[in-house]
C-alpha positions, 0 to 999 in steps of 0.5 A: 727554401723560398726567399719568403720563407728565408725572410720571415725565419729571418725576422723571427730569429730563426735559423734554416737548420732542422735541428734548430727548427725542430727546437723551435716547436717547444717555443712559448710564442705561437708564431714562432711555432707555426713558423717553424712548423713551416720551415720543416715541411717545406725542407721536407725529406732532409728534415726528417731525421732531427723530427725523428730524433725527438719522435718519443719526446715526454712533451705531449704536445712536441710529440704530436706535432712531430708526429703530424709533421713526420707523417706529412712529409713522409706522404709527400713522397708519394706525389711530389718529384724528389728534387735532385742538386747537379753540381758537377766538374768533370766527374766521372759517370760512376761518381755522379751515379754515387752522388745521385745515389747519397741524395735520392737513395736510388742506386743508379746502375750503369749499362754493360759498356764499361766506357760508360763509368768513365765518361765526364761529366761537368754540370752545374744547376743552380736550383734543385731540379725534379728527379726524373729531369735530373737524369735527362739532363745528366744523360744529356751531358755524356750520352746516356738514357734511362732504359723505360723498358723492365728495371733490372736490379742486381741486388733485390728490394733494392731502388734502381734505374738502369742508365745505357747508350744513348741509341736514336731518337728519345722516346716520347716522355710525360712527367707529373710529380714523381711519376714518368709516362713514356709513350713507347709505341704507336701501332697499326694491326691489319688482320686478313681473313684467309679464303679461296677466290673468287670470295673476297678476303676481309681485313680488319685494323686496329689502331692502339698506344702503349705506354710505360708509366713508371715511378721514381725508384723506391715507389710502389704502384699499381692500377686502380681504376681504367685508364681515361683519354680525354682527348686523342685528335689527329691533324685532321681534328679527328677524335680518335678516343674509342667509344666509350673513351675508357682504357684497360682495367686494372689486372693486378688486384693488390699490386707489387711488392717492394723488391719486385722488378716491376714493382715501379712499373705499368705496362698499358695499352689503349685501343684508337679509334682507327682511320682510313689508311696509314699515315698523318699525325697524332696532334695530341693525346691527353689522359690520366691513369688512377693509381695507388702508390705506396712507399716506405717510411724512414725510421725503421725498427731495427733488430740486430742478429748478434744482439740478445735472442728474444729482446722485444724492440718496439715502436709506434705501436709494433713489437719485433722479437727474434729468436732461434737464431742459427747459420748453417752452411751457406744460409742463415735462418731465424724466427720474428715475431711481429705484434701490432698494436691493437686496432691496427690489422697487420694482415691482408684485406680484401679488395676494396675500392680506394678512393683519391687521397691517403689511405692504409696500404693492404698488408704484406710482410714484404713490404714491412720487412727487410734483411740487410748485411753489415754494409745496409745492403738488402738481402734476399729472404724467404719464409715460412709461417709457423703462427698466426694470431688473428685475435692477438694481432700476432704472427711468428715466421721463420725466415731463411737468408741464403749467403749469396755472393759471401753476404751474410745478414747482420740485422732485421729492419721492419718499416711503416708503409704509407700509401695514396691514391691519385691520377698520373695526367699524361700528354703527348703532342705530335706524333707520327701515326702508323 
């Protein structure tokens, strides 16, 4: 929290504790209410548990303020980097990975080399740093690095990040909020049409740059417009942007779902104007990628599989009910009824142009429903639709959850989902041209 904010809180006699600040939202003094709301917004996600606890208050004004703050803070996750504290003294990399998970909710997976787990980390940074910078700093202390390739997760539908041995020079990266863009390849392709002498063969060359755009785990990202190159200049001042200087258009209509291996990654290839002969340098390349990004909210409806069958659980206009729970062999089956509030269509809608700013994501059940075991770990499930009542905004679906590695389901969660559309900027300088 900023020093200015702390001074204002002290002058008003307020503490920086989230529970205390939430209590001051009911103060009869407007200045106290305004400052408490501002402090909670600045605290961000650490303030959410305190806000969730009073979201169902009988006081309509408090309920309005809390609902507004919760929505604002949950949407910060979409466009602002997660801040991470780095304060480790001679800790193993495995212990550091657990500490990072506790702060961010992201499982840090270490590469297959078991030696990595025992590498020691001593790192003290006075202020929290953005997520991607935190990974870089941890990696620099013990010779590991984020793998910018396709994410791999041993646990389905769980946000993960992979760290492996740091071999060779790092891949150039450009950070923007919760996003990182890697420049993974600059390639020149030469194609020759085969002919018989004395005819002369015709050759054609092309130049391209490949990027990986990666969002922080827990965010689902999708390209919603063509990549735009604002500048691409070589060391001789030549403009390498194609005519027109616009890159590939989106290839995925509605984007990936939570739990897919590539939910947080976009692979992009941009053609460049070919210059004669190899060599030289790319002095600067910069541009932006229009994307949509969605994430789950942090206060789901939770329905235990061992509770009263048929009991209806409701929150924020959504009602859930579990019936026909059965454990047969190596799987558990149950029927889940989901009913949405009037005016909130919880079914897939056609593709539409998404303007920049907040938006209501397309409804996909996989983004909302999660099944967990007794340790809170997500489990795979499959579904079979039984009833779809569009008029009543109701679905009844049969779920099957296999007991993989002896893990059995104990509860069902229904998450809210928020979304935003934005432009992810990137810039790279002084790169060798092939």
